All heavy atoms as TSV, in Angstrom:
chain	resi	resn	atom	element	x	y	z
A	1	MET	N	N	0.851	-1.181	0.000
A	1	MET	CA	C	0.000	0.000	0.000
A	1	MET	C	C	0.897	1.246	0.000
A	1	MET	O	O	1.836	1.337	0.755
A	1	MET	CB	C	-0.879	-0.029	1.244
A	1	MET	CG	C	-2.115	0.794	1.101
A	1	MET	SD	S	-3.182	0.673	2.559
A	1	MET	CE	C	-4.333	-0.535	1.999
A	2	SER	N	N	0.609	2.213	-0.845
A	2	SER	CA	C	1.446	3.409	-0.940
A	2	SER	C	C	0.958	4.495	0.016
A	2	SER	O	O	-0.149	4.432	0.539
A	2	SER	CB	C	1.439	3.950	-2.377
A	2	SER	OG	O	0.207	4.570	-2.644
A	3	ASN	N	N	1.808	5.501	0.207
A	3	ASN	CA	C	1.428	6.632	1.055
A	3	ASN	C	C	0.223	7.375	0.513
A	3	ASN	O	O	-0.569	7.917	1.249
A	3	ASN	CB	C	2.600	7.603	1.216
A	3	ASN	CG	C	3.642	7.067	2.163
A	3	ASN	OD1	O	3.414	6.098	2.875
A	3	ASN	ND2	N	4.795	7.692	2.183
A	4	ASP	N	N	0.077	7.410	-0.843
A	4	ASP	CA	C	-1.067	8.101	-1.433
A	4	ASP	C	C	-2.381	7.475	-0.987
A	4	ASP	O	O	-3.329	8.164	-0.677
A	4	ASP	CB	C	-0.991	8.077	-2.961
A	4	ASP	CG	C	-0.059	9.126	-3.515
A	4	ASP	OD1	O	0.108	10.173	-2.874
A	4	ASP	OD2	O	0.491	8.890	-4.591
A	5	THR	N	N	-2.425	6.147	-0.961
A	5	THR	CA	C	-3.673	5.488	-0.614
A	5	THR	C	C	-3.982	5.632	0.865
A	5	THR	O	O	-5.120	5.514	1.274
A	5	THR	CB	C	-3.643	3.999	-0.998
A	5	THR	OG1	O	-2.545	3.381	-0.350
A	5	THR	CG2	C	-3.533	3.822	-2.499
A	6	LEU	N	N	-2.978	5.882	1.660
A	6	LEU	CA	C	-3.203	6.075	3.086
A	6	LEU	C	C	-3.462	7.537	3.441
A	6	LEU	O	O	-3.760	7.854	4.580
A	6	LEU	CB	C	-1.982	5.590	3.883
A	6	LEU	CG	C	-1.707	4.096	3.833
A	6	LEU	CD1	C	-0.407	3.773	4.538
A	6	LEU	CD2	C	-2.853	3.318	4.455
A	7	GLY	N	N	-3.317	8.419	2.467
A	7	GLY	CA	C	-3.530	9.841	2.716
A	7	GLY	C	C	-2.418	10.468	3.529
A	7	GLY	O	O	-2.644	11.436	4.235
A	8	LEU	N	N	-1.209	9.930	3.429
A	8	LEU	CA	C	-0.104	10.419	4.241
A	8	LEU	C	C	0.810	11.397	3.515
A	8	LEU	O	O	1.828	11.781	4.057
A	8	LEU	CB	C	0.736	9.231	4.747
A	8	LEU	CG	C	0.012	8.265	5.658
A	8	LEU	CD1	C	0.931	7.112	6.028
A	8	LEU	CD2	C	-0.475	8.964	6.920
A	9	LYS	N	N	0.487	11.780	2.299
A	9	LYS	CA	C	1.322	12.722	1.565
A	9	LYS	C	C	1.319	14.063	2.270
A	9	LYS	O	O	0.275	14.587	2.634
A	9	LYS	CB	C	0.834	12.913	0.126
A	9	LYS	CG	C	1.238	11.822	-0.812
A	9	LYS	CD	C	2.686	11.977	-1.185
A	9	LYS	CE	C	3.043	11.044	-2.320
A	9	LYS	NZ	N	4.408	11.130	-2.702
A	10	LEU	N	N	2.507	14.617	2.474
A	10	LEU	CA	C	2.620	15.929	3.102
A	10	LEU	C	C	2.325	17.020	2.093
A	10	LEU	O	O	2.527	16.845	0.894
A	10	LEU	CB	C	4.032	16.112	3.639
A	10	LEU	CG	C	4.450	15.206	4.781
A	10	LEU	CD1	C	5.929	15.422	5.103
A	10	LEU	CD2	C	3.609	15.468	6.008
A	11	LYS	N	N	1.879	18.144	2.600
A	11	LYS	CA	C	1.637	19.312	1.749
A	11	LYS	C	C	2.600	20.413	2.152
A	11	LYS	O	O	2.937	20.572	3.320
A	11	LYS	CB	C	0.194	19.785	1.880
A	11	LYS	CG	C	-0.779	18.783	1.305
A	11	LYS	CD	C	-2.140	19.371	1.169
A	11	LYS	CE	C	-3.037	18.343	0.499
A	11	LYS	NZ	N	-4.274	18.914	0.054
A	12	CYS	N	N	3.015	21.197	1.170
A	12	CYS	CA	C	3.937	22.305	1.393
A	12	CYS	C	C	3.269	23.361	2.267
A	12	CYS	O	O	2.114	23.730	2.052
A	12	CYS	CB	C	4.351	22.904	0.054
A	12	CYS	SG	S	5.427	24.343	0.210
A	13	THR	N	N	4.020	23.850	3.243
A	13	THR	CA	C	3.518	24.858	4.170
A	13	THR	C	C	3.212	26.175	3.464
A	13	THR	O	O	2.301	26.899	3.857
A	13	THR	CB	C	4.554	25.097	5.288
A	13	THR	OG1	O	4.804	23.847	5.922
A	13	THR	CG2	C	4.071	26.087	6.309
A	14	ILE	N	N	3.942	26.479	2.385
A	14	ILE	CA	C	3.757	27.759	1.688
A	14	ILE	C	C	2.680	27.669	0.608
A	14	ILE	O	O	1.721	28.430	0.616
A	14	ILE	CB	C	5.090	28.248	1.090
A	14	ILE	CG1	C	6.061	28.583	2.217
A	14	ILE	CG2	C	4.866	29.473	0.189
A	14	ILE	CD1	C	7.441	28.993	1.757
A	15	CYS	N	N	2.839	26.718	-0.337
A	15	CYS	CA	C	1.924	26.689	-1.488
A	15	CYS	C	C	0.799	25.667	-1.359
A	15	CYS	O	O	-0.191	25.747	-2.086
A	15	CYS	CB	C	2.706	26.448	-2.774
A	15	CYS	SG	S	3.380	24.770	-2.930
A	16	GLY	N	N	0.941	24.690	-0.469
A	16	GLY	CA	C	-0.107	23.695	-0.268
A	16	GLY	C	C	-0.069	22.525	-1.233
A	16	GLY	O	O	-0.912	21.630	-1.140
A	17	ASP	N	N	0.888	22.503	-2.158
A	17	ASP	CA	C	1.003	21.378	-3.090
A	17	ASP	C	C	1.556	20.148	-2.382
A	17	ASP	O	O	2.210	20.252	-1.343
A	17	ASP	CB	C	1.946	21.734	-4.253
A	17	ASP	CG	C	1.304	22.684	-5.249
A	17	ASP	OD1	O	0.073	22.869	-5.197
A	17	ASP	OD2	O	2.048	23.237	-6.080
A	18	LYS	N	N	1.295	18.974	-2.953
A	18	LYS	CA	C	1.853	17.742	-2.412
A	18	LYS	C	C	3.373	17.790	-2.510
A	18	LYS	O	O	3.926	18.303	-3.478
A	18	LYS	CB	C	1.360	16.534	-3.204
A	18	LYS	CG	C	-0.050	16.134	-2.907
A	18	LYS	CD	C	-0.378	14.864	-3.655
A	18	LYS	CE	C	-1.835	14.519	-3.548
A	18	LYS	NZ	N	-2.153	13.337	-4.356
A	19	ILE	N	N	4.027	17.236	-1.515
A	19	ILE	CA	C	5.488	17.222	-1.482
A	19	ILE	C	C	5.992	15.881	-1.983
A	19	ILE	O	O	5.630	14.834	-1.436
A	19	ILE	CB	C	6.002	17.481	-0.054
A	19	ILE	CG1	C	5.641	18.894	0.379
A	19	ILE	CG2	C	7.499	17.236	0.029
A	19	ILE	CD1	C	6.054	19.223	1.799
A	20	GLU	N	N	6.788	15.915	-3.045
A	20	GLU	CA	C	7.426	14.702	-3.553
A	20	GLU	C	C	8.737	14.458	-2.806
A	20	GLU	O	O	9.066	13.336	-2.476
A	20	GLU	CB	C	7.687	14.823	-5.057
A	20	GLU	CG	C	6.426	14.988	-5.877
A	20	GLU	CD	C	5.460	13.820	-5.747
A	20	GLU	OE1	O	5.921	12.662	-5.666
A	20	GLU	OE2	O	4.238	14.063	-5.714
A	21	MET	N	N	9.494	15.528	-2.559
A	21	MET	CA	C	10.729	15.461	-1.794
A	21	MET	C	C	10.681	16.581	-0.768
A	21	MET	O	O	10.595	17.752	-1.121
A	21	MET	CB	C	11.946	15.616	-2.703
A	21	MET	CG	C	13.258	15.519	-1.989
A	21	MET	SD	S	14.602	15.557	-3.168
A	21	MET	CE	C	15.740	14.491	-2.338
A	22	GLN	N	N	10.721	16.208	0.494
A	22	GLN	CA	C	10.541	17.179	1.578
A	22	GLN	C	C	11.817	17.946	1.882
A	22	GLN	O	O	12.896	17.384	1.933
A	22	GLN	CB	C	10.099	16.447	2.840
A	22	GLN	CG	C	9.915	17.353	4.023
A	22	GLN	CD	C	9.451	16.600	5.250
A	22	GLN	OE1	O	8.855	15.544	5.143
A	22	GLN	NE2	N	9.723	17.149	6.407
A	23	PHE	N	N	11.657	19.257	2.088
A	23	PHE	CA	C	12.744	20.128	2.519
A	23	PHE	C	C	12.316	20.801	3.810
A	23	PHE	O	O	11.148	21.164	3.970
A	23	PHE	CB	C	13.039	21.196	1.455
A	23	PHE	CG	C	13.625	20.624	0.208
A	23	PHE	CD1	C	12.815	20.150	-0.809
A	23	PHE	CD2	C	14.998	20.552	0.043
A	23	PHE	CE1	C	13.355	19.618	-1.966
A	23	PHE	CE2	C	15.555	20.016	-1.109
A	23	PHE	CZ	C	14.726	19.549	-2.109
A	24	ASN	N	N	13.243	20.966	4.731
A	24	ASN	CA	C	12.961	21.649	5.996
A	24	ASN	C	C	13.454	23.087	5.915
A	24	ASN	O	O	14.572	23.335	5.461
A	24	ASN	CB	C	13.642	20.922	7.147
A	24	ASN	CG	C	13.083	19.537	7.351
A	24	ASN	OD1	O	11.877	19.339	7.298
A	24	ASN	ND2	N	13.954	18.575	7.562
A	25	PRO	N	N	12.636	24.040	6.355
A	25	PRO	CA	C	13.038	25.447	6.289
A	25	PRO	C	C	14.165	25.771	7.264
A	25	PRO	O	O	14.314	25.122	8.299
A	25	PRO	CB	C	11.766	26.192	6.670
A	25	PRO	CG	C	10.974	25.223	7.465
A	25	PRO	CD	C	11.313	23.863	6.946
A	26	MET	N	N	14.969	26.762	6.928
A	26	MET	CA	C	16.011	27.252	7.823
A	26	MET	C	C	15.334	27.974	8.996
A	26	MET	O	O	14.255	28.550	8.841
A	26	MET	CB	C	16.920	28.243	7.091
A	26	MET	CG	C	17.540	27.697	5.848
A	26	MET	SD	S	19.158	27.110	6.236
A	26	MET	CE	C	19.750	26.684	4.609
A	27	GLU	N	N	15.954	27.945	10.155
A	27	GLU	CA	C	15.356	28.564	11.349
A	27	GLU	C	C	15.056	30.046	11.143
A	27	GLU	O	O	14.018	30.542	11.584
A	27	GLU	CB	C	16.284	28.395	12.549
A	27	GLU	CG	C	16.299	26.991	13.099
A	27	GLU	CD	C	17.166	26.867	14.331
A	27	GLU	OE1	O	17.332	27.861	15.066
A	27	GLU	OE2	O	17.677	25.758	14.562
A	28	GLU	N	N	15.962	30.762	10.473
A	28	GLU	CA	C	15.775	32.207	10.292
A	28	GLU	C	C	14.586	32.558	9.391
A	28	GLU	O	O	14.153	33.697	9.350
A	28	GLU	CB	C	17.058	32.880	9.785
A	28	GLU	CG	C	17.579	32.362	8.475
A	28	GLU	CD	C	18.630	31.278	8.612
A	28	GLU	OE1	O	18.646	30.553	9.616
A	28	GLU	OE2	O	19.439	31.137	7.687
A	29	TRP	N	N	14.047	31.584	8.668
A	29	TRP	CA	C	12.886	31.838	7.825
A	29	TRP	C	C	11.602	31.915	8.642
A	29	TRP	O	O	10.582	32.387	8.156
A	29	TRP	CB	C	12.742	30.768	6.757
A	29	TRP	CG	C	13.910	30.691	5.812
A	29	TRP	CD1	C	14.971	31.544	5.723
A	29	TRP	CD2	C	14.131	29.681	4.837
A	29	TRP	NE1	N	15.839	31.126	4.749
A	29	TRP	CE2	C	15.350	29.979	4.183
A	29	TRP	CE3	C	13.437	28.552	4.444
A	29	TRP	CZ2	C	15.865	29.193	3.166
A	29	TRP	CZ3	C	13.961	27.772	3.427
A	29	TRP	CH2	C	15.153	28.102	2.800
A	30	LYS	N	N	11.640	31.387	9.870
A	30	LYS	CA	C	10.476	31.398	10.764
A	30	LYS	C	C	9.242	30.754	10.115
A	30	LYS	O	O	8.132	31.286	10.164
A	30	LYS	CB	C	10.177	32.807	11.250
A	30	LYS	CG	C	11.338	33.405	12.028
A	30	LYS	CD	C	10.980	34.623	12.787
A	30	LYS	CE	C	12.091	35.302	13.520
A	30	LYS	NZ	N	13.345	34.745	13.700
A	31	ILE	N	N	9.464	29.597	9.502
A	31	ILE	CA	C	8.394	28.814	8.882
A	31	ILE	C	C	8.363	27.477	9.605
A	31	ILE	O	O	9.387	26.827	9.766
A	31	ILE	CB	C	8.676	28.589	7.380
A	31	ILE	CG1	C	8.696	29.921	6.632
A	31	ILE	CG2	C	7.631	27.651	6.776
A	31	ILE	CD1	C	9.166	29.809	5.198
A	32	ASN	N	N	7.190	27.077	10.053
A	32	ASN	CA	C	7.037	25.786	10.732
A	32	ASN	C	C	6.337	24.813	9.805
A	32	ASN	O	O	5.168	24.992	9.501
A	32	ASN	CB	C	6.225	25.948	12.024
A	32	ASN	CG	C	6.960	26.781	13.050
A	32	ASN	OD1	O	8.158	26.622	13.226
A	32	ASN	ND2	N	6.246	27.674	13.714
A	33	GLY	N	N	7.056	23.818	9.347
A	33	GLY	CA	C	6.473	22.803	8.490
A	33	GLY	C	C	7.323	22.556	7.263
A	33	GLY	O	O	8.234	23.331	6.950
A	34	PRO	N	N	7.035	21.466	6.576
A	34	PRO	CA	C	7.832	21.073	5.410
A	34	PRO	C	C	7.573	21.961	4.193
A	34	PRO	O	O	6.517	22.585	4.072
A	34	PRO	CB	C	7.363	19.643	5.148
A	34	PRO	CG	C	5.948	19.629	5.643
A	34	PRO	CD	C	5.938	20.531	6.842
A	35	LEU	N	N	8.567	21.997	3.310
A	35	LEU	CA	C	8.452	22.770	2.070
A	35	LEU	C	C	8.686	21.864	0.862
A	35	LEU	O	O	9.451	20.903	0.945
A	35	LEU	CB	C	9.492	23.888	2.034
A	35	LEU	CG	C	9.454	24.917	3.155
A	35	LEU	CD1	C	10.601	25.911	2.992
A	35	LEU	CD2	C	8.134	25.636	3.200
A	36	CYS	N	N	8.058	22.210	-0.256
A	36	CYS	CA	C	8.349	21.527	-1.514
A	36	CYS	C	C	9.646	22.121	-2.078
A	36	CYS	O	O	10.130	23.152	-1.607
A	36	CYS	CB	C	7.198	21.699	-2.500
A	36	CYS	SG	S	6.952	23.383	-3.129
A	37	GLY	N	N	10.207	21.480	-3.067
A	37	GLY	CA	C	11.460	21.935	-3.655
A	37	GLY	C	C	11.374	23.332	-4.250
A	37	GLY	O	O	12.305	24.125	-4.118
A	38	ASP	N	N	10.256	23.642	-4.905
A	38	ASP	CA	C	10.105	24.965	-5.524
A	38	ASP	C	C	10.098	26.078	-4.473
A	38	ASP	O	O	10.794	27.079	-4.621
A	38	ASP	CB	C	8.819	25.037	-6.344
A	38	ASP	CG	C	8.892	24.231	-7.630
A	38	ASP	OD1	O	10.014	23.917	-8.081
A	38	ASP	OD2	O	7.815	23.904	-8.180
A	39	CYS	N	N	9.332	25.889	-3.413
A	39	CYS	CA	C	9.256	26.927	-2.369
A	39	CYS	C	C	10.569	27.039	-1.603
A	39	CYS	O	O	10.982	28.131	-1.237
A	39	CYS	CB	C	8.094	26.646	-1.425
A	39	CYS	SG	S	6.482	26.929	-2.214
A	40	TYR	N	N	11.233	25.915	-1.389
A	40	TYR	CA	C	12.534	25.941	-0.715
A	40	TYR	C	C	13.533	26.744	-1.552
A	40	TYR	O	O	14.248	27.596	-1.040
A	40	TYR	CB	C	13.039	24.523	-0.485
A	40	TYR	CG	C	14.323	24.458	0.295
A	40	TYR	CD1	C	14.319	24.544	1.677
A	40	TYR	CD2	C	15.549	24.309	-0.352
A	40	TYR	CE1	C	15.498	24.493	2.410
A	40	TYR	CE2	C	16.726	24.253	0.368
A	40	TYR	CZ	C	16.699	24.339	1.742
A	40	TYR	OH	O	17.869	24.289	2.461
A	41	SER	N	N	13.545	26.496	-2.854
A	41	SER	CA	C	14.451	27.223	-3.751
A	41	SER	C	C	14.147	28.717	-3.759
A	41	SER	O	O	15.059	29.543	-3.750
A	41	SER	CB	C	14.341	26.680	-5.176
A	41	SER	OG	O	14.848	25.377	-5.238
A	42	LYS	N	N	12.864	29.067	-3.776
A	42	LYS	CA	C	12.480	30.484	-3.760
A	42	LYS	C	C	12.936	31.159	-2.467
A	42	LYS	O	O	13.423	32.291	-2.488
A	42	LYS	CB	C	10.960	30.626	-3.921
A	42	LYS	CG	C	10.485	30.311	-5.316
A	42	LYS	CD	C	8.979	30.356	-5.394
A	42	LYS	CE	C	8.501	29.848	-6.743
A	42	LYS	NZ	N	7.038	29.746	-6.813
A	43	LYS	N	N	12.781	30.467	-1.334
A	43	LYS	CA	C	13.216	31.035	-0.054
A	43	LYS	C	C	14.736	31.172	-0.007
A	43	LYS	O	O	15.257	32.167	0.499
A	43	LYS	CB	C	12.728	30.177	1.116
A	43	LYS	CG	C	11.291	30.418	1.456
A	43	LYS	CD	C	11.129	31.819	2.013
A	43	LYS	CE	C	9.711	32.149	2.336
A	43	LYS	NZ	N	9.542	33.551	2.717
A	44	LEU	N	N	15.451	30.183	-0.524
A	44	LEU	CA	C	16.914	30.277	-0.580
A	44	LEU	C	C	17.334	31.513	-1.364
A	44	LEU	O	O	18.198	32.272	-0.941
A	44	LEU	CB	C	17.515	29.039	-1.247
A	44	LEU	CG	C	17.845	27.859	-0.382
A	44	LEU	CD1	C	18.418	26.736	-1.238
A	44	LEU	CD2	C	18.802	28.197	0.728
A	45	ASP	N	N	16.700	31.711	-2.514
A	45	ASP	CA	C	17.028	32.850	-3.365
A	45	ASP	C	C	16.674	34.168	-2.682
A	45	ASP	O	O	17.384	35.156	-2.816
A	45	ASP	CB	C	16.297	32.725	-4.701
A	45	ASP	CG	C	16.847	33.671	-5.745
A	45	ASP	OD1	O	18.086	33.753	-5.873
A	45	ASP	OD2	O	16.045	34.332	-6.425
A	46	GLU	N	N	15.574	34.173	-1.937
A	46	GLU	CA	C	15.128	35.382	-1.232
A	46	GLU	C	C	16.105	35.761	-0.108
A	46	GLU	O	O	16.449	36.924	0.055
A	46	GLU	CB	C	13.740	35.116	-0.642
A	46	GLU	CG	C	13.138	36.255	0.132
A	46	GLU	CD	C	11.791	35.868	0.735
A	46	GLU	OE1	O	11.045	35.081	0.119
A	46	GLU	OE2	O	11.500	36.358	1.837
A	47	TYR	N	N	16.543	34.785	0.647
A	47	TYR	CA	C	17.416	35.044	1.793
A	47	TYR	C	C	18.898	35.084	1.427
A	47	TYR	O	O	19.692	35.715	2.117
A	47	TYR	CB	C	17.195	33.999	2.891
A	47	TYR	CG	C	16.013	34.320	3.762
A	47	TYR	CD1	C	14.725	34.010	3.369
A	47	TYR	CD2	C	16.184	34.959	4.981
A	47	TYR	CE1	C	13.630	34.314	4.158
A	47	TYR	CE2	C	15.102	35.268	5.788
A	47	TYR	CZ	C	13.829	34.951	5.370
A	47	TYR	OH	O	12.748	35.263	6.158
A	48	TYR	N	N	19.267	34.385	0.351
A	48	TYR	CA	C	20.671	34.322	-0.063
A	48	TYR	C	C	20.752	34.608	-1.558
A	48	TYR	O	O	20.959	33.696	-2.358
A	48	TYR	CB	C	21.255	32.941	0.261
A	48	TYR	CG	C	20.988	32.516	1.678
A	48	TYR	CD1	C	20.013	31.572	1.971
A	48	TYR	CD2	C	21.701	33.088	2.731
A	48	TYR	CE1	C	19.760	31.197	3.289
A	48	TYR	CE2	C	21.445	32.718	4.045
A	48	TYR	CZ	C	20.472	31.771	4.315
A	48	TYR	OH	O	20.223	31.409	5.603
A	49	PRO	N	N	20.575	35.878	-1.963
A	49	PRO	CA	C	20.579	36.217	-3.386
A	49	PRO	C	C	21.954	35.985	-4.019
A	49	PRO	O	O	22.966	35.928	-3.333
A	49	PRO	CB	C	20.207	37.698	-3.404
A	49	PRO	CG	C	20.547	38.203	-2.046
A	49	PRO	CD	C	20.412	37.041	-1.108
A	50	GLY	N	N	21.945	35.825	-5.322
A	50	GLY	CA	C	23.185	35.610	-6.057
A	50	GLY	C	C	23.179	34.252	-6.729
A	50	GLY	O	O	22.182	33.539	-6.744
A	51	ASP	N	N	24.320	33.900	-7.308
A	51	ASP	CA	C	24.447	32.608	-7.978
A	51	ASP	C	C	24.722	31.515	-6.967
A	51	ASP	O	O	25.496	31.694	-6.030
A	51	ASP	CB	C	25.591	32.649	-8.999
A	51	ASP	CG	C	25.279	33.571	-10.160
A	51	ASP	OD1	O	24.088	33.748	-10.472
A	51	ASP	OD2	O	26.230	34.110	-10.756
A	52	HIS	N	N	24.074	30.368	-7.158
A	52	HIS	CA	C	24.265	29.230	-6.279
A	52	HIS	C	C	24.759	28.050	-7.100
A	52	HIS	O	O	24.228	27.766	-8.162
A	52	HIS	CB	C	22.959	28.847	-5.571
A	52	HIS	CG	C	22.415	29.956	-4.734
A	52	HIS	ND1	N	22.906	30.238	-3.485
A	52	HIS	CD2	C	21.455	30.872	-4.964
A	52	HIS	CE1	C	22.256	31.270	-2.984
A	52	HIS	NE2	N	21.373	31.671	-3.875
A	53	THR	N	N	25.762	27.376	-6.607
A	53	THR	CA	C	26.295	26.205	-7.278
A	53	THR	C	C	25.740	24.969	-6.604
A	53	THR	O	O	25.887	24.781	-5.402
A	53	THR	CB	C	27.843	26.173	-7.190
A	53	THR	OG1	O	28.341	27.384	-7.751
A	53	THR	CG2	C	28.403	24.995	-7.923
A	54	ARG	N	N	25.093	24.146	-7.382
A	54	ARG	CA	C	24.509	22.920	-6.846
A	54	ARG	C	C	25.619	21.913	-6.585
A	54	ARG	O	O	26.426	21.622	-7.471
A	54	ARG	CB	C	23.494	22.353	-7.849
A	54	ARG	CG	C	22.757	21.183	-7.316
A	54	ARG	CD	C	21.791	20.679	-8.374
A	54	ARG	NE	N	21.073	19.557	-7.824
A	54	ARG	CZ	C	19.799	19.517	-7.629
A	54	ARG	NH1	N	19.057	20.536	-7.968
A	54	ARG	NH2	N	19.204	18.453	-7.132
A	55	VAL	N	N	25.669	21.382	-5.376
A	55	VAL	CA	C	26.734	20.447	-5.028
A	55	VAL	C	C	26.321	18.989	-5.212
A	55	VAL	O	O	27.158	18.136	-5.425
A	55	VAL	CB	C	27.237	20.651	-3.564
A	55	VAL	CG1	C	28.011	21.945	-3.455
A	55	VAL	CG2	C	26.091	20.625	-2.590
A	56	ASN	N	N	25.054	18.683	-5.181
A	56	ASN	CA	C	24.582	17.317	-5.400
A	56	ASN	C	C	24.241	17.162	-6.876
A	56	ASN	O	O	23.110	17.337	-7.276
A	56	ASN	CB	C	23.366	17.023	-4.514
A	56	ASN	CG	C	22.930	15.586	-4.621
A	56	ASN	OD1	O	23.487	14.822	-5.388
A	56	ASN	ND2	N	21.922	15.227	-3.867
A	57	LYS	N	N	25.205	16.808	-7.668
A	57	LYS	CA	C	25.014	16.763	-9.118
A	57	LYS	C	C	24.479	15.420	-9.596
A	57	LYS	O	O	24.335	15.209	-10.780
A	57	LYS	CB	C	26.304	17.106	-9.829
A	57	LYS	CG	C	26.756	18.520	-9.512
A	57	LYS	CD	C	27.911	18.949	-10.357
A	57	LYS	CE	C	28.332	20.316	-9.892
A	57	LYS	NZ	N	28.321	21.305	-10.874
A	58	GLU	N	N	24.204	14.500	-8.676
A	58	GLU	CA	C	23.698	13.185	-9.049
A	58	GLU	C	C	22.224	13.242	-9.462
A	58	GLU	O	O	21.728	12.335	-10.105
A	58	GLU	CB	C	23.862	12.205	-7.902
A	58	GLU	CG	C	25.310	11.931	-7.580
A	58	GLU	CD	C	25.455	11.050	-6.353
A	58	GLU	OE1	O	24.461	10.652	-5.748
A	58	GLU	OE2	O	26.611	10.778	-6.016
A	59	GLU	N	N	21.520	14.268	-9.100
A	59	GLU	CA	C	20.081	14.365	-9.397
A	59	GLU	C	C	19.835	15.048	-10.711
A	59	GLU	O	O	20.428	15.909	-11.159
A	59	GLU	CB	C	19.363	15.107	-8.277
A	59	GLU	CG	C	19.409	14.333	-7.007
A	59	GLU	CD	C	18.700	15.063	-5.873
A	59	GLU	OE1	O	18.165	16.161	-6.075
A	59	GLU	OE2	O	18.700	14.519	-4.773
């Protein structure tokens, strides 16, 4: 039985979409709850502007 059938899929704290891969917000963001990848990336860009080099290149 999958998580979908059990209704256990998490939703993003910011946008409310289902989370495929969960990200935890940084403490300074003052957000309580999981984030989706898109919202996490937007918050990173908001708090740490500039170019970012992705270190996990396996994905």
